[in-house]
mmCIF file of the N, C-alpha and C atoms, coordinates in Angstrom:
data_MODEL
# 
_entry.id   MODEL 
# 
loop_
_atom_site.group_PDB 
_atom_site.id 
_atom_site.type_symbol 
_atom_site.label_atom_id 
_atom_site.label_alt_id 
_atom_site.label_comp_id 
_atom_site.label_asym_id 
_atom_site.label_entity_id 
_atom_site.label_seq_id 
_atom_site.pdbx_PDB_ins_code 
_atom_site.Cartn_x 
_atom_site.Cartn_y 
_atom_site.Cartn_z 
_atom_site.occupancy 
_atom_site.B_iso_or_equiv 
_atom_site.pdbx_formal_charge 
_atom_site.auth_seq_id 
_atom_site.auth_comp_id 
_atom_site.auth_asym_id 
_atom_site.auth_atom_id 
_atom_site.pdbx_PDB_model_num 
ATOM 1   N N  . MET A 1 1  ? -19.944 -2.350  -17.294 1.00 0.00 ? 1  MET A N  1 
ATOM 2   C CA . MET A 1 1  ? -18.618 -2.661  -17.449 1.00 0.00 ? 1  MET A CA 1 
ATOM 3   C C  . MET A 1 1  ? -18.402 -4.089  -17.100 1.00 0.00 ? 1  MET A C  1 
ATOM 4   N N  . ARG A 1 2  ? -17.654 -4.886  -17.863 1.00 0.00 ? 2  ARG A N  1 
ATOM 5   C CA . ARG A 1 2  ? -17.371 -6.293  -17.704 1.00 0.00 ? 2  ARG A CA 1 
ATOM 6   C C  . ARG A 1 2  ? -16.515 -6.266  -16.153 1.00 0.00 ? 2  ARG A C  1 
ATOM 7   N N  . GLU A 1 3  ? -16.695 -7.326  -15.528 1.00 0.00 ? 3  GLU A N  1 
ATOM 8   C CA . GLU A 1 3  ? -16.013 -7.509  -14.298 1.00 0.00 ? 3  GLU A CA 1 
ATOM 9   C C  . GLU A 1 3  ? -14.472 -7.722  -14.568 1.00 0.00 ? 3  GLU A C  1 
ATOM 10  N N  . ASP A 1 4  ? -13.948 -8.176  -15.560 1.00 0.00 ? 4  ASP A N  1 
ATOM 11  C CA . ASP A 1 4  ? -12.474 -8.273  -15.614 1.00 0.00 ? 4  ASP A CA 1 
ATOM 12  C C  . ASP A 1 4  ? -11.940 -6.860  -15.917 1.00 0.00 ? 4  ASP A C  1 
ATOM 13  N N  . LYS A 1 5  ? -12.666 -6.081  -16.735 1.00 0.00 ? 5  LYS A N  1 
ATOM 14  C CA . LYS A 1 5  ? -12.286 -4.700  -17.016 1.00 0.00 ? 5  LYS A CA 1 
ATOM 15  C C  . LYS A 1 5  ? -12.245 -3.928  -15.682 1.00 0.00 ? 5  LYS A C  1 
ATOM 16  N N  . LYS A 1 6  ? -13.319 -3.942  -15.020 1.00 0.00 ? 6  LYS A N  1 
ATOM 17  C CA . LYS A 1 6  ? -13.477 -3.296  -13.652 1.00 0.00 ? 6  LYS A CA 1 
ATOM 18  C C  . LYS A 1 6  ? -12.390 -3.613  -12.794 1.00 0.00 ? 6  LYS A C  1 
ATOM 19  N N  . GLN A 1 7  ? -11.902 -4.772  -12.663 1.00 0.00 ? 7  GLN A N  1 
ATOM 20  C CA . GLN A 1 7  ? -10.757 -5.354  -11.744 1.00 0.00 ? 7  GLN A CA 1 
ATOM 21  C C  . GLN A 1 7  ? -9.482  -4.881  -12.208 1.00 0.00 ? 7  GLN A C  1 
ATOM 22  N N  . GLU A 1 8  ? -9.274  -4.831  -13.641 1.00 0.00 ? 8  GLU A N  1 
ATOM 23  C CA . GLU A 1 8  ? -8.052  -4.140  -14.283 1.00 0.00 ? 8  GLU A CA 1 
ATOM 24  C C  . GLU A 1 8  ? -7.904  -2.836  -13.999 1.00 0.00 ? 8  GLU A C  1 
ATOM 25  N N  . LEU A 1 9  ? -9.095  -2.035  -14.110 1.00 0.00 ? 9  LEU A N  1 
ATOM 26  C CA . LEU A 1 9  ? -8.916  -0.531  -13.700 1.00 0.00 ? 9  LEU A CA 1 
ATOM 27  C C  . LEU A 1 9  ? -8.703  -0.284  -12.252 1.00 0.00 ? 9  LEU A C  1 
ATOM 28  N N  . GLN A 1 10 ? -9.284  -1.141  -11.431 1.00 0.00 ? 10 GLN A N  1 
ATOM 29  C CA . GLN A 1 10 ? -8.983  -1.059  -9.984  1.00 0.00 ? 10 GLN A CA 1 
ATOM 30  C C  . GLN A 1 10 ? -7.663  -1.296  -9.527  1.00 0.00 ? 10 GLN A C  1 
ATOM 31  N N  . SER A 1 11 ? -7.103  -2.309  -10.249 1.00 0.00 ? 11 SER A N  1 
ATOM 32  C CA . SER A 1 11 ? -5.672  -2.630  -9.990  1.00 0.00 ? 11 SER A CA 1 
ATOM 33  C C  . SER A 1 11 ? -4.683  -1.604  -10.391 1.00 0.00 ? 11 SER A C  1 
ATOM 34  N N  . ALA A 1 12 ? -5.046  -1.013  -11.578 1.00 0.00 ? 12 ALA A N  1 
ATOM 35  C CA . ALA A 1 12 ? -4.224  0.002   -12.159 1.00 0.00 ? 12 ALA A CA 1 
ATOM 36  C C  . ALA A 1 12 ? -4.281  1.314   -11.246 1.00 0.00 ? 12 ALA A C  1 
ATOM 37  N N  . THR A 1 13 ? -5.463  1.518   -10.717 1.00 0.00 ? 13 THR A N  1 
ATOM 38  C CA . THR A 1 13 ? -5.632  2.724   -9.789  1.00 0.00 ? 13 THR A CA 1 
ATOM 39  C C  . THR A 1 13 ? -4.792  2.572   -8.494  1.00 0.00 ? 13 THR A C  1 
ATOM 40  N N  . PHE A 1 14 ? -4.975  1.303   -7.989  1.00 0.00 ? 14 PHE A N  1 
ATOM 41  C CA . PHE A 1 14 ? -4.159  0.983   -6.741  1.00 0.00 ? 14 PHE A CA 1 
ATOM 42  C C  . PHE A 1 14 ? -2.736  1.137   -6.967  1.00 0.00 ? 14 PHE A C  1 
ATOM 43  N N  . GLU A 1 15 ? -2.131  0.714   -8.084  1.00 0.00 ? 15 GLU A N  1 
ATOM 44  C CA . GLU A 1 15 ? -0.726  0.865   -8.382  1.00 0.00 ? 15 GLU A CA 1 
ATOM 45  C C  . GLU A 1 15 ? -0.435  2.327   -8.499  1.00 0.00 ? 15 GLU A C  1 
ATOM 46  N N  . ARG A 1 16 ? -1.310  3.109   -9.154  1.00 0.00 ? 16 ARG A N  1 
ATOM 47  C CA . ARG A 1 16 ? -1.070  4.494   -9.255  1.00 0.00 ? 16 ARG A CA 1 
ATOM 48  C C  . ARG A 1 16 ? -1.046  5.223   -8.055  1.00 0.00 ? 16 ARG A C  1 
ATOM 49  N N  . LEU A 1 17 ? -1.978  4.813   -7.198  1.00 0.00 ? 17 LEU A N  1 
ATOM 50  C CA . LEU A 1 17 ? -1.922  5.389   -5.658  1.00 0.00 ? 17 LEU A CA 1 
ATOM 51  C C  . LEU A 1 17 ? -0.576  5.096   -4.936  1.00 0.00 ? 17 LEU A C  1 
ATOM 52  N N  . LEU A 1 18 ? -0.208  3.772   -5.140  1.00 0.00 ? 18 LEU A N  1 
ATOM 53  C CA . LEU A 1 18 ? 1.183   3.592   -4.459  1.00 0.00 ? 18 LEU A CA 1 
ATOM 54  C C  . LEU A 1 18 ? 2.299   4.355   -5.148  1.00 0.00 ? 18 LEU A C  1 
ATOM 55  N N  . LYS A 1 19 ? 2.353   4.532   -6.453  1.00 0.00 ? 19 LYS A N  1 
ATOM 56  C CA . LYS A 1 19 ? 3.352   5.335   -7.047  1.00 0.00 ? 19 LYS A CA 1 
ATOM 57  C C  . LYS A 1 19 ? 3.281   6.872   -6.485  1.00 0.00 ? 19 LYS A C  1 
ATOM 58  N N  . HIS A 1 20 ? 2.052   7.383   -6.399  1.00 0.00 ? 20 HIS A N  1 
ATOM 59  C CA . HIS A 1 20 ? 1.873   8.602   -5.810  1.00 0.00 ? 20 HIS A CA 1 
ATOM 60  C C  . HIS A 1 20 ? 2.280   8.823   -4.516  1.00 0.00 ? 20 HIS A C  1 
ATOM 61  N N  . LEU A 1 21 ? 2.140   7.846   -3.607  1.00 0.00 ? 21 LEU A N  1 
ATOM 62  C CA . LEU A 1 21 ? 2.688   7.785   -2.323  1.00 0.00 ? 21 LEU A CA 1 
ATOM 63  C C  . LEU A 1 21 ? 4.180   7.709   -2.242  1.00 0.00 ? 21 LEU A C  1 
ATOM 64  N N  . ASP A 1 22 ? 4.588   6.846   -3.077  1.00 0.00 ? 22 ASP A N  1 
ATOM 65  C CA . ASP A 1 22 ? 6.100   6.745   -3.296  1.00 0.00 ? 22 ASP A CA 1 
ATOM 66  C C  . ASP A 1 22 ? 6.737   8.071   -3.661  1.00 0.00 ? 22 ASP A C  1 
ATOM 67  N N  . LYS A 1 23 ? 6.075   8.874   -4.418  1.00 0.00 ? 23 LYS A N  1 
ATOM 68  C CA . LYS A 1 23 ? 6.749   10.189  -4.841  1.00 0.00 ? 23 LYS A CA 1 
ATOM 69  C C  . LYS A 1 23 ? 6.498   11.263  -3.603  1.00 0.00 ? 23 LYS A C  1 
ATOM 70  N N  . ARG A 1 24 ? 5.527   10.912  -2.816  1.00 0.00 ? 24 ARG A N  1 
ATOM 71  C CA . ARG A 1 24 ? 5.322   12.013  -1.691  1.00 0.00 ? 24 ARG A CA 1 
ATOM 72  C C  . ARG A 1 24 ? 5.805   11.253  -0.382  1.00 0.00 ? 24 ARG A C  1 
ATOM 73  N N  . LYS A 1 25 ? 7.229   10.883  -0.300  1.00 0.00 ? 25 LYS A N  1 
ATOM 74  C CA . LYS A 1 25 ? 7.731   10.419  0.863   1.00 0.00 ? 25 LYS A CA 1 
ATOM 75  C C  . LYS A 1 25 ? 7.759   11.398  1.998   1.00 0.00 ? 25 LYS A C  1 
ATOM 76  N N  . ASP A 1 26 ? 7.590   12.633  1.750   1.00 0.00 ? 26 ASP A N  1 
ATOM 77  C CA . ASP A 1 26 ? 7.661   13.706  2.652   1.00 0.00 ? 26 ASP A CA 1 
ATOM 78  C C  . ASP A 1 26 ? 6.348   13.598  3.432   1.00 0.00 ? 26 ASP A C  1 
ATOM 79  N N  . VAL A 1 27 ? 5.375   13.062  3.020   1.00 0.00 ? 27 VAL A N  1 
ATOM 80  C CA . VAL A 1 27 ? 4.083   13.172  3.739   1.00 0.00 ? 27 VAL A CA 1 
ATOM 81  C C  . VAL A 1 27 ? 4.227   11.745  4.541   1.00 0.00 ? 27 VAL A C  1 
ATOM 82  N N  . GLN A 1 28 ? 4.063   12.058  5.912   1.00 0.00 ? 28 GLN A N  1 
ATOM 83  C CA . GLN A 1 28 ? 4.198   11.051  6.934   1.00 0.00 ? 28 GLN A CA 1 
ATOM 84  C C  . GLN A 1 28 ? 2.907   10.221  7.005   1.00 0.00 ? 28 GLN A C  1 
ATOM 85  N N  . ASN A 1 29 ? 2.941   9.014   7.498   1.00 0.00 ? 29 ASN A N  1 
ATOM 86  C CA . ASN A 1 29 ? 1.721   8.252   7.659   1.00 0.00 ? 29 ASN A CA 1 
ATOM 87  C C  . ASN A 1 29 ? 0.768   8.686   8.622   1.00 0.00 ? 29 ASN A C  1 
ATOM 88  N N  . ILE A 1 30 ? 1.291   9.396   9.752   1.00 0.00 ? 30 ILE A N  1 
ATOM 89  C CA . ILE A 1 30 ? 0.415   9.942   10.676  1.00 0.00 ? 30 ILE A CA 1 
ATOM 90  C C  . ILE A 1 30 ? -0.483  11.111  10.210  1.00 0.00 ? 30 ILE A C  1 
ATOM 91  N N  . ASP A 1 31 ? 0.284   11.857  9.200   1.00 0.00 ? 31 ASP A N  1 
ATOM 92  C CA . ASP A 1 31 ? -0.462  12.918  8.580   1.00 0.00 ? 31 ASP A CA 1 
ATOM 93  C C  . ASP A 1 31 ? -1.631  12.379  7.711   1.00 0.00 ? 31 ASP A C  1 
ATOM 94  N N  . ILE A 1 32 ? -1.284  11.316  7.022   1.00 0.00 ? 32 ILE A N  1 
ATOM 95  C CA . ILE A 1 32 ? -2.434  10.582  6.061   1.00 0.00 ? 32 ILE A CA 1 
ATOM 96  C C  . ILE A 1 32 ? -3.438  10.073  7.007   1.00 0.00 ? 32 ILE A C  1 
ATOM 97  N N  . MET A 1 33 ? -3.050  9.491   8.141   1.00 0.00 ? 33 MET A N  1 
ATOM 98  C CA . MET A 1 33 ? -4.088  8.775   8.885   1.00 0.00 ? 33 MET A CA 1 
ATOM 99  C C  . MET A 1 33 ? -4.919  9.793   9.576   1.00 0.00 ? 33 MET A C  1 
ATOM 100 N N  . ASN A 1 34 ? -4.394  11.005  10.048  1.00 0.00 ? 34 ASN A N  1 
ATOM 101 C CA . ASN A 1 34 ? -5.134  12.023  10.621  1.00 0.00 ? 34 ASN A CA 1 
ATOM 102 C C  . ASN A 1 34 ? -6.125  12.588  9.602   1.00 0.00 ? 34 ASN A C  1 
ATOM 103 N N  . LEU A 1 35 ? -5.783  12.790  8.337   1.00 0.00 ? 35 LEU A N  1 
ATOM 104 C CA . LEU A 1 35 ? -6.685  13.441  7.389   1.00 0.00 ? 35 LEU A CA 1 
ATOM 105 C C  . LEU A 1 35 ? -7.649  12.500  6.870   1.00 0.00 ? 35 LEU A C  1 
ATOM 106 N N  . ALA A 1 36 ? -7.097  11.210  6.436   1.00 0.00 ? 36 ALA A N  1 
ATOM 107 C CA . ALA A 1 36 ? -7.969  10.432  5.632   1.00 0.00 ? 36 ALA A CA 1 
ATOM 108 C C  . ALA A 1 36 ? -8.382  9.144   6.350   1.00 0.00 ? 36 ALA A C  1 
ATOM 109 N N  . GLY A 1 37 ? -7.867  8.777   7.551   1.00 0.00 ? 37 GLY A N  1 
ATOM 110 C CA . GLY A 1 37 ? -8.240  7.661   8.204   1.00 0.00 ? 37 GLY A CA 1 
ATOM 111 C C  . GLY A 1 37 ? -7.641  6.311   7.725   1.00 0.00 ? 37 GLY A C  1 
ATOM 112 N N  . PHE A 1 38 ? -6.552  6.375   7.003   1.00 0.00 ? 38 PHE A N  1 
ATOM 113 C CA . PHE A 1 38 ? -5.796  5.215   6.649   1.00 0.00 ? 38 PHE A CA 1 
ATOM 114 C C  . PHE A 1 38 ? -4.283  5.788   6.311   1.00 0.00 ? 38 PHE A C  1 
ATOM 115 N N  . CYS A 1 39 ? -3.367  5.006   6.291   1.00 0.00 ? 39 CYS A N  1 
ATOM 116 C CA . CYS A 1 39 ? -2.037  5.221   5.850   1.00 0.00 ? 39 CYS A CA 1 
ATOM 117 C C  . CYS A 1 39 ? -1.401  3.998   5.091   1.00 0.00 ? 39 CYS A C  1 
ATOM 118 N N  . ARG A 1 40 ? -0.201  4.151   4.728   1.00 0.00 ? 40 ARG A N  1 
ATOM 119 C CA . ARG A 1 40 ? 0.435   3.157   4.006   1.00 0.00 ? 40 ARG A CA 1 
ATOM 120 C C  . ARG A 1 40 ? 0.483   1.814   4.564   1.00 0.00 ? 40 ARG A C  1 
ATOM 121 N N  . ASN A 1 41 ? 0.614   1.758   6.095   1.00 0.00 ? 41 ASN A N  1 
ATOM 122 C CA . ASN A 1 41 ? 0.452   0.559   6.704   1.00 0.00 ? 41 ASN A CA 1 
ATOM 123 C C  . ASN A 1 41 ? -0.828  -0.123  6.497   1.00 0.00 ? 41 ASN A C  1 
ATOM 124 N N  . CYS A 1 42 ? -1.927  0.643   6.499   1.00 0.00 ? 42 CYS A N  1 
ATOM 125 C CA . CYS A 1 42 ? -3.320  0.091   6.481   1.00 0.00 ? 42 CYS A CA 1 
ATOM 126 C C  . CYS A 1 42 ? -3.380  -0.406  5.091   1.00 0.00 ? 42 CYS A C  1 
ATOM 127 N N  . LEU A 1 43 ? -2.921  0.222   3.962   1.00 0.00 ? 43 LEU A N  1 
ATOM 128 C CA . LEU A 1 43 ? -2.915  -0.335  2.697   1.00 0.00 ? 43 LEU A CA 1 
ATOM 129 C C  . LEU A 1 43 ? -2.117  -1.742  2.609   1.00 0.00 ? 43 LEU A C  1 
ATOM 130 N N  . SER A 1 44 ? -1.019  -1.864  3.287   1.00 0.00 ? 44 SER A N  1 
ATOM 131 C CA . SER A 1 44 ? -0.240  -3.119  3.175   1.00 0.00 ? 44 SER A CA 1 
ATOM 132 C C  . SER A 1 44 ? -1.098  -4.250  3.980   1.00 0.00 ? 44 SER A C  1 
ATOM 133 N N  . LYS A 1 45 ? -1.771  -3.743  5.022   1.00 0.00 ? 45 LYS A N  1 
ATOM 134 C CA . LYS A 1 45 ? -2.509  -4.726  5.822   1.00 0.00 ? 45 LYS A CA 1 
ATOM 135 C C  . LYS A 1 45 ? -3.798  -5.161  4.923   1.00 0.00 ? 45 LYS A C  1 
ATOM 136 N N  . TRP A 1 46 ? -4.446  -4.315  4.238   1.00 0.00 ? 46 TRP A N  1 
ATOM 137 C CA . TRP A 1 46 ? -5.709  -4.741  3.369   1.00 0.00 ? 46 TRP A CA 1 
ATOM 138 C C  . TRP A 1 46 ? -4.978  -5.597  2.236   1.00 0.00 ? 46 TRP A C  1 
ATOM 139 N N  . TYR A 1 47 ? -3.869  -5.222  1.778   1.00 0.00 ? 47 TYR A N  1 
ATOM 140 C CA . TYR A 1 47 ? -3.201  -6.028  0.642   1.00 0.00 ? 47 TYR A CA 1 
ATOM 141 C C  . TYR A 1 47 ? -3.081  -7.507  1.088   1.00 0.00 ? 47 TYR A C  1 
ATOM 142 N N  . ARG A 1 48 ? -2.544  -7.663  2.242   1.00 0.00 ? 48 ARG A N  1 
ATOM 143 C CA . ARG A 1 48 ? -2.309  -8.947  2.936   1.00 0.00 ? 48 ARG A CA 1 
ATOM 144 C C  . ARG A 1 48 ? -3.505  -9.720  3.105   1.00 0.00 ? 48 ARG A C  1 
ATOM 145 N N  . GLU A 1 49 ? -4.688  -8.949  3.667   1.00 0.00 ? 49 GLU A N  1 
ATOM 146 C CA . GLU A 1 49 ? -5.906  -9.587  3.963   1.00 0.00 ? 49 GLU A CA 1 
ATOM 147 C C  . GLU A 1 49 ? -6.637  -10.051 2.799   1.00 0.00 ? 49 GLU A C  1 
ATOM 148 N N  . GLU A 1 50 ? -6.470  -9.342  1.608   1.00 0.00 ? 50 GLU A N  1 
ATOM 149 C CA . GLU A 1 50 ? -7.193  -9.577  0.300   1.00 0.00 ? 50 GLU A CA 1 
ATOM 150 C C  . GLU A 1 50 ? -6.495  -10.819 -0.155  1.00 0.00 ? 50 GLU A C  1 
ATOM 151 N N  . ALA A 1 51 ? -5.077  -10.850 -0.195  1.00 0.00 ? 51 ALA A N  1 
ATOM 152 C CA . ALA A 1 51 ? -4.368  -12.020 -0.497  1.00 0.00 ? 51 ALA A CA 1 
ATOM 153 C C  . ALA A 1 51 ? -4.838  -13.353 0.176   1.00 0.00 ? 51 ALA A C  1 
ATOM 154 N N  . GLU A 1 52 ? -5.032  -13.144 1.441   1.00 0.00 ? 52 GLU A N  1 
ATOM 155 C CA . GLU A 1 52 ? -5.367  -14.302 2.225   1.00 0.00 ? 52 GLU A CA 1 
ATOM 156 C C  . GLU A 1 52 ? -6.736  -14.965 1.774   1.00 0.00 ? 52 GLU A C  1 
ATOM 157 N N  . LYS A 1 53 ? -7.526  -13.952 1.393   1.00 0.00 ? 53 LYS A N  1 
ATOM 158 C CA . LYS A 1 53 ? -9.028  -14.281 0.990   1.00 0.00 ? 53 LYS A CA 1 
ATOM 159 C C  . LYS A 1 53 ? -8.987  -15.166 -0.264  1.00 0.00 ? 53 LYS A C  1 
ATOM 160 N N  . LYS A 1 54 ? -7.872  -14.929 -0.983  1.00 0.00 ? 54 LYS A N  1 
ATOM 161 C CA . LYS A 1 54 ? -7.756  -15.700 -2.046  1.00 0.00 ? 54 LYS A CA 1 
ATOM 162 C C  . LYS A 1 54 ? -6.887  -16.926 -2.080  1.00 0.00 ? 54 LYS A C  1 
ATOM 163 N N  . GLY A 1 55 ? -6.388  -17.170 -0.800  1.00 0.00 ? 55 GLY A N  1 
ATOM 164 C CA . GLY A 1 55 ? -5.701  -18.339 -0.578  1.00 0.00 ? 55 GLY A CA 1 
ATOM 165 C C  . GLY A 1 55 ? -4.068  -18.092 -0.836  1.00 0.00 ? 55 GLY A C  1 
ATOM 166 N N  . ILE A 1 56 ? -3.651  -16.792 -0.924  1.00 0.00 ? 56 ILE A N  1 
ATOM 167 C CA . ILE A 1 56 ? -2.426  -16.493 -1.241  1.00 0.00 ? 56 ILE A CA 1 
ATOM 168 C C  . ILE A 1 56 ? -1.770  -16.056 0.081   1.00 0.00 ? 56 ILE A C  1 
ATOM 169 N N  . GLU A 1 57 ? -0.561  -16.709 0.541   1.00 0.00 ? 57 GLU A N  1 
ATOM 170 C CA . GLU A 1 57 ? 0.102   -16.361 1.659   1.00 0.00 ? 57 GLU A CA 1 
ATOM 171 C C  . GLU A 1 57 ? 1.068   -15.266 1.409   1.00 0.00 ? 57 GLU A C  1 
ATOM 172 N N  . ILE A 1 58 ? 1.019   -14.286 2.166   1.00 0.00 ? 58 ILE A N  1 
ATOM 173 C CA . ILE A 1 58 ? 1.956   -13.222 2.158   1.00 0.00 ? 58 ILE A CA 1 
ATOM 174 C C  . ILE A 1 58 ? 2.246   -12.565 3.458   1.00 0.00 ? 58 ILE A C  1 
ATOM 175 N N  . SER A 1 59 ? 3.347   -12.401 3.841   1.00 0.00 ? 59 SER A N  1 
ATOM 176 C CA . SER A 1 59 ? 3.723   -11.884 5.178   1.00 0.00 ? 59 SER A CA 1 
ATOM 177 C C  . SER A 1 59 ? 3.516   -10.476 5.156   1.00 0.00 ? 59 SER A C  1 
ATOM 178 N N  . ASP A 1 60 ? 3.319   -9.872  6.442   1.00 0.00 ? 60 ASP A N  1 
ATOM 179 C CA . ASP A 1 60 ? 3.204   -8.496  6.743   1.00 0.00 ? 60 ASP A CA 1 
ATOM 180 C C  . ASP A 1 60 ? 4.429   -7.674  6.051   1.00 0.00 ? 60 ASP A C  1 
ATOM 181 N N  . LEU A 1 61 ? 5.501   -8.144  6.146   1.00 0.00 ? 61 LEU A N  1 
ATOM 182 C CA . LEU A 1 61 ? 6.737   -7.614  5.705   1.00 0.00 ? 61 LEU A CA 1 
ATOM 183 C C  . LEU A 1 61 ? 6.628   -7.524  4.184   1.00 0.00 ? 61 LEU A C  1 
ATOM 184 N N  . ASP A 1 62 ? 6.284   -8.572  3.498   1.00 0.00 ? 62 ASP A N  1 
ATOM 185 C CA . ASP A 1 62 ? 6.315   -8.680  2.076   1.00 0.00 ? 62 ASP A CA 1 
ATOM 186 C C  . ASP A 1 62 ? 5.185   -7.643  1.555   1.00 0.00 ? 62 ASP A C  1 
ATOM 187 N N  . ALA A 1 63 ? 4.124   -7.540  2.244   1.00 0.00 ? 63 ALA A N  1 
ATOM 188 C CA . ALA A 1 63 ? 3.041   -6.713  1.901   1.00 0.00 ? 63 ALA A CA 1 
ATOM 189 C C  . ALA A 1 63 ? 3.345   -5.265  1.996   1.00 0.00 ? 63 ALA A C  1 
ATOM 190 N N  . ARG A 1 64 ? 4.199   -4.983  3.124   1.00 0.00 ? 64 ARG A N  1 
ATOM 191 C CA . ARG A 1 64 ? 4.658   -3.619  3.273   1.00 0.00 ? 64 ARG A CA 1 
ATOM 192 C C  . ARG A 1 64 ? 5.684   -3.330  2.284   1.00 0.00 ? 64 ARG A C  1 
ATOM 193 N N  . GLU A 1 65 ? 6.493   -4.176  1.875   1.00 0.00 ? 65 GLU A N  1 
ATOM 194 C CA . GLU A 1 65 ? 7.562   -4.008  0.844   1.00 0.00 ? 65 GLU A CA 1 
ATOM 195 C C  . GLU A 1 65 ? 6.803   -3.575  -0.456  1.00 0.00 ? 65 GLU A C  1 
ATOM 196 N N  . HIS A 1 66 ? 5.706   -4.354  -0.770  1.00 0.00 ? 66 HIS A N  1 
ATOM 197 C CA . HIS A 1 66 ? 5.060   -3.995  -2.015  1.00 0.00 ? 66 HIS A CA 1 
ATOM 198 C C  . HIS A 1 66 ? 4.334   -2.513  -1.931  1.00 0.00 ? 66 HIS A C  1 
ATOM 199 N N  . VAL A 1 67 ? 3.890   -2.084  -0.768  1.00 0.00 ? 67 VAL A N  1 
ATOM 200 C CA . VAL A 1 67 ? 3.307   -0.845  -0.662  1.00 0.00 ? 67 VAL A CA 1 
ATOM 201 C C  . VAL A 1 67 ? 4.305   0.325   -0.602  1.00 0.00 ? 67 VAL A C  1 
ATOM 202 N N  . TYR A 1 68 ? 5.383   -0.026  0.167   1.00 0.00 ? 68 TYR A N  1 
ATOM 203 C CA . TYR A 1 68 ? 6.424   1.164   0.354   1.00 0.00 ? 68 TYR A CA 1 
ATOM 204 C C  . TYR A 1 68 ? 7.506   1.155   -0.725  1.00 0.00 ? 68 TYR A C  1 
ATOM 205 N N  . GLY A 1 69 ? 7.548   0.063   -1.626  1.00 0.00 ? 69 GLY A N  1 
ATOM 206 C CA . GLY A 1 69 ? 8.519   0.006   -2.599  1.00 0.00 ? 69 GLY A CA 1 
ATOM 207 C C  . GLY A 1 69 ? 9.977   -0.352  -2.130  1.00 0.00 ? 69 GLY A C  1 
ATOM 208 N N  . MET A 1 70 ? 9.971   -0.772  -1.058  1.00 0.00 ? 70 MET A N  1 
ATOM 209 C CA . MET A 1 70 ? 11.375  -1.088  -0.378  1.00 0.00 ? 70 MET A CA 1 
ATOM 210 C C  . MET A 1 70 ? 11.070  -1.680  0.966   1.00 0.00 ? 70 MET A C  1 
ATOM 211 N N  . PRO A 1 71 ? 12.110  -2.477  1.536   1.00 0.00 ? 71 PRO A N  1 
ATOM 212 C CA . PRO A 1 71 ? 11.820  -2.929  2.839   1.00 0.00 ? 71 PRO A CA 1 
ATOM 213 C C  . PRO A 1 71 ? 11.297  -1.856  3.870   1.00 0.00 ? 71 PRO A C  1 
ATOM 214 N N  . TYR A 1 72 ? 10.445  -2.180  4.740   1.00 0.00 ? 72 TYR A N  1 
ATOM 215 C CA . TYR A 1 72 ? 9.818   -1.166  5.557   1.00 0.00 ? 72 TYR A CA 1 
ATOM 216 C C  . TYR A 1 72 ? 10.865  -0.552  6.462   1.00 0.00 ? 72 TYR A C  1 
ATOM 217 N N  . SER A 1 73 ? 11.814  -1.344  7.080   1.00 0.00 ? 73 SER A N  1 
ATOM 218 C CA . SER A 1 73 ? 12.818  -0.905  7.864   1.00 0.00 ? 73 SER A CA 1 
ATOM 219 C C  . SER A 1 73 ? 13.617  0.258   7.125   1.00 0.00 ? 73 SER A C  1 
ATOM 220 N N  . GLU A 1 74 ? 13.884  0.077   5.853   1.00 0.00 ? 74 GLU A N  1 
ATOM 221 C CA . GLU A 1 74 ? 14.697  0.896   5.226   1.00 0.00 ? 74 GLU A CA 1 
ATOM 222 C C  . GLU A 1 74 ? 13.944  2.244   4.941   1.00 0.00 ? 74 GLU A C  1 
ATOM 223 N N  . TRP A 1 75 ? 12.570  2.029   4.558   1.00 0.00 ? 75 TRP A N  1 
ATOM 224 C CA . TRP A 1 75 ? 11.869  3.338   4.467   1.00 0.00 ? 75 TRP A CA 1 
ATOM 225 C C  . TRP A 1 75 ? 11.661  4.099   5.572   1.00 0.00 ? 75 TRP A C  1 
ATOM 226 N N  . LYS A 1 76 ? 11.539  3.367   6.883   1.00 0.00 ? 76 LYS A N  1 
ATOM 227 C CA . LYS A 1 76 ? 11.407  4.018   8.034   1.00 0.00 ? 76 LYS A CA 1 
ATOM 228 C C  . LYS A 1 76 ? 12.719  4.914   8.396   1.00 0.00 ? 76 LYS A C  1 
ATOM 229 N N  . GLU A 1 77 ? 13.903  4.275   8.262   1.00 0.00 ? 77 GLU A N  1 
ATOM 230 C CA . GLU A 1 77 ? 15.175  4.942   8.530   1.00 0.00 ? 77 GLU A CA 1 
ATOM 231 C C  . GLU A 1 77 ? 15.385  6.047   7.549   1.00 0.00 ? 77 GLU A C  1 
ATOM 232 N N  . LYS A 1 78 ? 14.972  5.966   6.348   1.00 0.00 ? 78 LYS A N  1 
ATOM 233 C CA . LYS A 1 78 ? 15.274  7.179   5.419   1.00 0.00 ? 78 LYS A CA 1 
ATOM 234 C C  . LYS A 1 78 ? 14.243  8.219   5.521   1.00 0.00 ? 78 LYS A C  1 
ATOM 235 N N  . TYR A 1 79 ? 13.060  7.943   5.733   1.00 0.00 ? 79 TYR A N  1 
ATOM 236 C CA . TYR A 1 79 ? 11.823  8.907   5.528   1.00 0.00 ? 79 TYR A CA 1 
ATOM 237 C C  . TYR A 1 79 ? 10.982  9.215   6.680   1.00 0.00 ? 79 TYR A C  1 
ATOM 238 N N  . GLN A 1 80 ? 11.092  8.253   7.854   1.00 0.00 ? 80 GLN A N  1 
ATOM 239 C CA . GLN A 1 80 ? 10.079  8.564   8.853   1.00 0.00 ? 80 GLN A CA 1 
ATOM 240 C C  . GLN A 1 80 ? 10.681  9.827   9.797   1.00 0.00 ? 80 GLN A C  1 
ATOM 241 N N  . LYS A 1 81 ? 9.967   10.676  10.100  1.00 0.00 ? 81 LYS A N  1 
ATOM 242 C CA . LYS A 1 81 ? 10.419  11.815  10.988  1.00 0.00 ? 81 LYS A CA 1 
ATOM 243 C C  . LYS A 1 81 ? 10.121  11.490  12.432  1.00 0.00 ? 81 LYS A C  1 
# 
């Protein structure tokens, strides 16, 4: 598989994972962390770290907003138990 196609598929898969997590707001980060060893916050941290590797500056809050689909403070208020 060509590298550009591989990256295209990986990107689409990541966005699909984010959409799945968005639909499952009932699943708490701690539950995901206990079961899988990562959570939404980990994904946002990895997103920011990969951006930095490519010379793209993105704040923690902006990375979290991308992963959560809304400002983190709003998500916490609405969905965190």
